[in-house]
C-alpha positions in Angstrom: -76.3 16.7 135.7 -79.1 18.5 133.9 -79.2 21.1 136.6 -75.4 21.6 136.4 -75.4 22.1 132.6 -78.5 24.3 132.8 -76.8 26.6 135.3 -73.6 26.7 133.3 -75.3 27.7 130.0 -77.9 30.0 131.5 -75.9 31.8 134.2 -72.2 31.4 133.4 -72.6 32.0 129.7 -75.6 34.3 130.0 -77.9 32.6 127.5 -81.0 32.8 129.7 -83.6 35.4 128.9 -86.6 35.6 131.2 -88.8 36.9 128.4 -88.6 33.5 126.6 -89.0 31.3 129.6 -90.8 28.5 127.7 -87.7 27.8 125.6 -85.4 27.3 128.6 -88.1 25.3 130.5 -88.4 23.0 127.5 -84.6 22.5 127.2 -84.5 21.7 130.9 -87.5 19.4 131.1 -86.7 17.4 128.0 -83.0 16.9 128.8 -81.7 19.3 126.2 -79.0 20.7 128.5 -77.9 17.2 129.3 -77.4 16.3 125.7 -75.6 19.6 125.0 -73.3 19.1 127.9 -72.4 15.6 126.9 -71.6 16.7 123.4 -68.8 19.1 124.4 -67.3 16.5 126.7 -67.9 13.2 124.9 -67.0 14.1 121.3 -63.6 15.6 122.1 -62.8 12.6 124.3 -63.7 10.2 121.5 -61.6 12.2 119.0 -58.6 12.1 121.3 -59.0 8.4 122.0 -58.8 7.8 118.3 -55.8 10.1 117.9 -53.7 8.8 120.7 -54.6 5.1 120.6 -55.8 4.1 117.1 -53.8 6.4 114.8 -50.7 4.5 114.1 -48.7 7.2 112.3 -45.5 7.5 114.4 -44.4 10.8 112.7 -47.3 12.9 113.8 -46.5 16.6 113.9 -47.9 19.5 115.8 -49.9 20.5 112.7 -51.6 17.1 112.8 -52.5 17.6 116.4 -53.9 21.1 115.7 -56.0 19.9 112.7 -57.4 17.2 114.9 -58.3 19.7 117.6 -60.0 22.0 115.1 -61.8 19.0 113.5 -63.1 18.0 116.9 -64.3 21.6 117.6 -66.0 21.8 114.2 -67.7 18.4 114.8 -69.0 19.6 118.2 -70.2 22.9 116.6 -72.2 21.2 113.9 -73.6 18.5 116.1 -74.5 20.9 118.9 -76.3 23.2 116.4 -78.3 20.2 115.1 -79.2 18.9 118.6 -80.1 22.4 119.9 -82.2 23.1 116.9 -84.1 19.8 117.3 -84.5 20.3 121.0 -86.1 23.8 120.5 -88.1 23.4 117.4 -89.1 19.7 117.5 -89.4 19.3 121.2 -93.0 18.1 121.3 -93.9 20.8 123.9 -97.2 22.3 122.6 -96.8 25.5 124.7 -93.5 26.2 123.0 -94.8 25.3 119.6 -97.7 27.8 120.1 -95.3 30.5 121.3 -93.0 29.9 118.3 -96.0 30.1 116.0 -97.2 33.4 117.4 -95.4 36.1 115.2 -96.0 38.9 117.8 -94.4 37.0 120.7 -90.8 37.3 119.2 -90.1 33.7 120.3 -89.3 32.5 116.8 -86.8 35.3 116.1 -85.1 34.7 119.4 -85.1 30.9 119.1 -83.6 30.9 115.7 -80.3 32.4 117.1 -80.1 30.1 120.1 -78.7 26.9 118.4 -75.8 28.9 117.0 -75.1 30.4 120.5 -75.1 27.0 122.0 -72.9 25.6 119.2 -70.3 28.4 119.6 -70.2 27.9 123.4 -69.8 24.1 123.0 -67.1 24.5 120.4 -65.1 26.7 122.7 -65.6 24.4 125.6 -64.6 21.4 123.4 -61.3 23.1 122.6 -60.6 23.4 126.3 -61.7 19.8 127.1 -59.8 18.5 124.1 -56.6 20.3 125.1 -56.8 19.0 128.6 -57.7 15.5 127.4 -54.8 15.4 125.0 -52.4 16.4 127.8 -53.6 13.4 129.9 -53.9 10.9 127.1 -50.5 11.5 125.6 -49.0 10.2 128.9 -50.4 6.8 128.1 -50.0 6.7 124.3 -47.2 4.5 122.9 -47.2 6.3 119.5 -48.2 9.9 119.9 -46.6 10.6 123.2 -44.7 13.6 121.8 -47.8 15.6 120.8 -48.9 18.4 121.4 -45.5 19.3 122.7 
């Protein structure tokens, strides 16, 4: 799975930059891509399980559904930013720490923008996963079966 998520972020979304190889090697070797991938899948699924099976308000409206979708995406955004920041700056990889400490290498400037890129990508992906999950889960819900439409 780590290979799948690494290919998705690096190739499909164009995050990879060969000039900063140590960052991407560290994310791959220490399971950073795996954690990032599970965030955009797992958190929306958890949110929609709560919405469709534990929220007992029978008069839910489309606005409730939309707020829940956005809350899920914002949670994924913040969590992904924290996880990516930790995976890059607190990885324990001495070679990356040395590269980040070298002011002339440009690693630090590049690495500071990466967590937000990953967070925005994951937030967008979580919107798609959340929408698809809600369409499936509403079929089995006894209370919120009318949402999103």
